[in-house]
C-alpha positions in Angstrom: 92.5 -151.7 92.2 92.1 -154.1 89.3 88.6 -152.8 88.6 89.9 -149.2 88.6 92.7 -150.1 86.3 90.3 -151.7 83.9 87.9 -148.7 84.0 90.6 -146.2 83.6 90.6 -144.4 80.3 93.0 -141.5 80.0 92.3 -138.8 77.5 93.6 -135.3 76.8 91.5 -132.2 76.4 88.2 -133.4 75.0 85.7 -130.6 75.1 82.8 -130.9 72.7 82.5 -127.6 70.7 78.8 -128.3 70.3 78.3 -127.9 74.0 80.2 -124.7 74.2 78.7 -121.3 74.3 80.3 -118.5 72.3 83.5 -119.2 70.4 85.6 -116.8 72.6 84.4 -118.8 75.6 85.5 -122.0 74.0 88.9 -120.6 73.3 89.3 -119.4 77.0 88.3 -122.8 78.1 90.9 -124.5 75.8 93.5 -122.2 77.3 92.6 -122.9 80.9 92.6 -126.7 80.3 95.8 -126.9 78.2 98.1 -129.7 79.2 95.3 -131.2 81.5 94.5 -134.9 81.2 91.1 -136.3 82.2 90.2 -139.8 83.4 86.4 -140.1 82.9 83.5 -141.9 84.4 85.3 -143.9 87.1 82.9 -145.8 89.2 83.0 -145.2 93.0 79.7 -146.8 94.1 77.1 -149.3 93.3 74.7 -147.1 91.3 75.4 -146.3 87.6 75.2 -142.7 88.7 78.1 -143.0 91.1 80.9 -141.9 88.8 83.6 -139.3 88.9 86.2 -137.6 86.7 89.8 -136.9 87.6 92.0 -134.1 86.2 95.9 -134.0 86.4 98.8 -132.3 84.7 102.3 -133.7 84.1 103.7 -137.0 85.2 102.2 -137.8 88.6 105.5 -139.5 89.5 107.6 -136.3 89.1 106.3 -134.7 92.3 105.3 -135.5 95.8 101.6 -136.4 96.4 99.4 -133.5 95.5 96.4 -132.0 97.4 93.0 -133.0 96.0 90.1 -130.7 95.3 86.9 -132.7 95.2 84.0 -130.8 93.5 80.5 -131.7 94.5 78.4 -129.5 92.4 74.6 -129.4 91.4 72.1 -126.6 91.0 69.2 -128.7 92.2 68.4 -131.6 94.6 66.4 -133.3 91.8 66.9 -134.6 88.3 67.2 -137.7 86.2 70.8 -138.2 87.1 74.1 -136.4 87.8 75.8 -137.4 84.6 75.0 -134.2 82.7 76.5 -132.0 85.4 79.6 -134.2 85.8 80.3 -134.0 82.1 79.8 -130.2 81.8 82.7 -128.2 80.4 82.2 -125.5 83.0 82.9 -128.0 85.7 85.9 -129.2 83.8 87.3 -125.6 84.0 87.1 -125.8 87.8 89.0 -129.1 87.7 91.5 -127.4 85.5 92.0 -124.7 88.0 93.0 -127.4 90.5 95.4 -129.1 88.1 97.0 -125.9 87.0 97.8 -125.0 90.6 99.6 -128.3 91.5 96.6 -130.3 92.7 94.4 -133.1 91.5 90.9 -132.1 90.4 88.0 -134.5 91.0 84.4 -133.9 90.2 81.7 -136.3 91.3 78.2 -137.1 90.0 75.7 -138.4 92.7 72.2 -139.8 93.0 69.4 -137.3 92.9 65.8 -137.1 94.2 63.1 -138.0 93.9 64.4 -141.5 93.3 67.2 -141.0 95.9 66.0 -138.8 98.8 67.8 -137.7 101.9 70.4 -138.8 102.9 71.6 -140.2 99.6 73.7 -137.1 98.7 75.7 -137.3 101.9 76.2 -141.0 101.6 77.5 -140.6 98.0 80.0 -137.9 99.1 81.3 -140.3 101.7 81.6 -143.1 99.2 83.4 -140.8 96.8 85.9 -139.7 99.4 86.5 -143.3 100.4 87.3 -144.1 96.7 89.7 -141.2 96.5 91.5 -142.1 99.6 92.0 -145.6 98.3 92.9 -144.8 94.7 94.1 -141.2 94.3 97.7 -142.3 94.6 97.3 -143.6 91.0 96.9 -140.0 89.9 99.6 -138.5 92.2 97.3 -137.3 94.8 97.5 -137.3 98.5 94.8 -139.3 100.4 95.4 -137.2 103.4 94.9 -133.8 101.6 91.4 -133.9 100.2 89.4 -130.7 100.3 85.7 -131.0 99.4 84.2 -128.2 97.5 80.4 -128.1 97.7 78.6 -125.9 95.3 74.9 -125.0 95.5 73.0 -128.2 96.3 76.4 -129.9 96.6 77.2 -127.6 99.4 74.4 -129.0 101.5 75.6 -132.6 100.7 79.1 -131.8 101.8 77.9 -130.0 104.9 75.5 -132.9 105.7 78.3 -135.3 105.3 80.5 -133.2 107.7 77.6 -132.9 110.2 76.5 -136.5 110.2 79.2 -138.9 111.3 76.8 -141.8 110.9 76.9 -141.3 107.1 80.6 -141.3 106.9 82.7 -144.4 106.0 85.7 -145.6 107.9 88.1 -143.9 105.6 86.2 -140.9 104.3 87.7 -138.0 106.2 88.6 -134.8 104.6 91.3 -132.2 105.5 89.1 -129.2 104.6 85.9 -128.0 103.0 84.6 -125.2 100.8 80.9 -124.5 101.0 79.4 -122.2 98.3 75.8 -120.8 98.3 74.2 -123.7 100.0 71.0 -124.4 102.0 72.2 -125.8 105.3 68.8 -126.1 107.0 65.6 -126.5 105.1 62.5 -124.7 106.4 58.8 -125.0 106.1 58.8 -122.8 103.0 61.2 -125.2 101.2 60.8 -125.3 97.4 59.3 -128.3 95.6 62.7 -129.6 94.7 64.0 -129.3 98.3 60.9 -131.2 99.5 61.5 -133.9 97.0 64.9 -134.5 98.6 64.1 -133.7 102.3 60.6 -135.1 102.3 57.2 -133.5 102.8 57.3 -133.7 106.6 58.7 -130.3 107.7 59.0 -131.6 111.3 62.0 -133.8 110.2 63.9 -130.9 108.6 66.0 -130.0 111.6 67.2 -133.5 112.0 67.9 -133.7 108.3 69.9 -130.5 108.3 73.7 -130.0 108.7 73.1 -128.8 112.4 74.1 -129.3 115.1 76.8 -131.7 113.9 78.7 -129.3 111.7 79.2 -127.0 114.7 81.2 -129.8 116.4 83.8 -130.5 113.8 87.4 -129.1 113.6 87.6 -129.4 109.8 88.8 -126.0 108.4 86.0 -124.5 106.4 85.9 -121.7 103.7 82.3 -120.4 103.5 81.2 -118.4 100.5 78.1 -116.9 98.9 77.5 -114.3 96.2 76.1 -110.8 96.4 73.8 -111.9 93.6 72.5 -114.8 95.4 68.8 -114.9 96.5 68.3 -113.3 99.9 67.5 -116.8 101.4 70.9 -118.2 100.3 72.7 -115.2 101.7 70.9 -115.6 105.0 71.8 -119.3 105.1 75.5 -118.5 104.7 75.4 -115.7 107.2 73.7 -117.8 109.7 76.1 -120.7 109.3 78.9 -118.3 109.8 77.4 -116.9 113.0 76.8 -120.3 114.5 80.3 -121.6 113.6 81.9 -118.5 115.0 79.9 -118.9 118.2 80.7 -122.6 118.5 83.5 -124.3 120.5 85.4 -125.2 117.4 86.4 -122.4 115.0 85.2 -119.5 112.9 85.2 -120.2 109.1 87.1 -118.3 106.5 84.5 -116.3 104.6 84.4 -114.9 101.0 81.6 -112.9 99.4 81.6 -113.5 95.6 80.9 -110.9 93.1 79.0 -113.4 90.9 78.1 -117.0 90.7 77.2 -117.9 87.2 78.7 -121.4 87.4 81.2 -123.5 89.3 83.8 -122.3 86.8 83.0 -118.6 87.4 83.7 -118.7 91.1 87.2 -120.1 90.4 88.0 -117.4 87.9 91.2 -115.2 87.9 92.6 -114.8 91.4 91.3 -111.3 92.0 88.7 -109.8 94.4 85.4 -111.6 94.5 86.8 -115.0 93.4 87.2 -118.3 95.3 90.5 -119.0 93.6 92.9 -117.3 96.1 91.0 -118.1 99.3 90.9 -121.8 98.3 94.6 -121.8 97.6 95.2 -120.2 100.9 93.1 -122.8 102.7 95.1 -125.5 101.0 98.4 -123.9 102.0 97.2 -123.5 105.6 96.2 -127.2 105.7 99.6 -128.2 104.2 101.4 -126.1 106.8 99.5 -127.6 109.7 100.0 -131.2 108.4 96.3 -132.0 108.5 94.4 -134.1 108.9 
């Protein structure tokens, strides 16, 4: 705890206008993050890349412990580091969605290939969740109400974490998961970036996928993809849904998004084709059931 207290730096809305796109988008962003406070670059693991941000509103002591949305987002399995993504204003907006709706928002940076191949992503998800369970009370969050949101490459890391208990830590359980436009089983026609993470030997891809472990869990899942996704991504989502619905556990909630320009876009206004309302419904369902 002392290390966390030393590292903790509270700031208000601190979006760099130089990173913003058009002026009207910056104005919308400011409105969406009004009254949201951020705690930046908190270390959750041994690597310098293992950092996370936390977003809250109001005095955390004013209400009972709040649900936590953990965003694991990344468009690729490869890169120099995850810091650029974790600092992105568009990911901040997704955190602000969580904070505005009575939750604590957390976004995590994680190690990337080729320096950190499989299963580094799943292990980092486990380490981040363990950190949250141990420390989120400092931000008014509930350690028993963590919903992990995996986006794009991050969706595989969350799914892999769920499907491989051997990568989980003693205190890294989650109450629910949202998986958005992910690849859940690599194939022989994997892209160069996927091979960089999964390895060049395609014979190992099945054991390095989220299957069959993810079919054996009881964790509530919201599964989503976009009508504008590549056919391969849509097929991955549809196949995961089919297998889960035919498993002995449960059929996931499913949402088809109208677009998927960014993590922020899928949590836009709570109307058709958005993840906002389905995610809130999942959180309410978990709260009602008293999970985990």
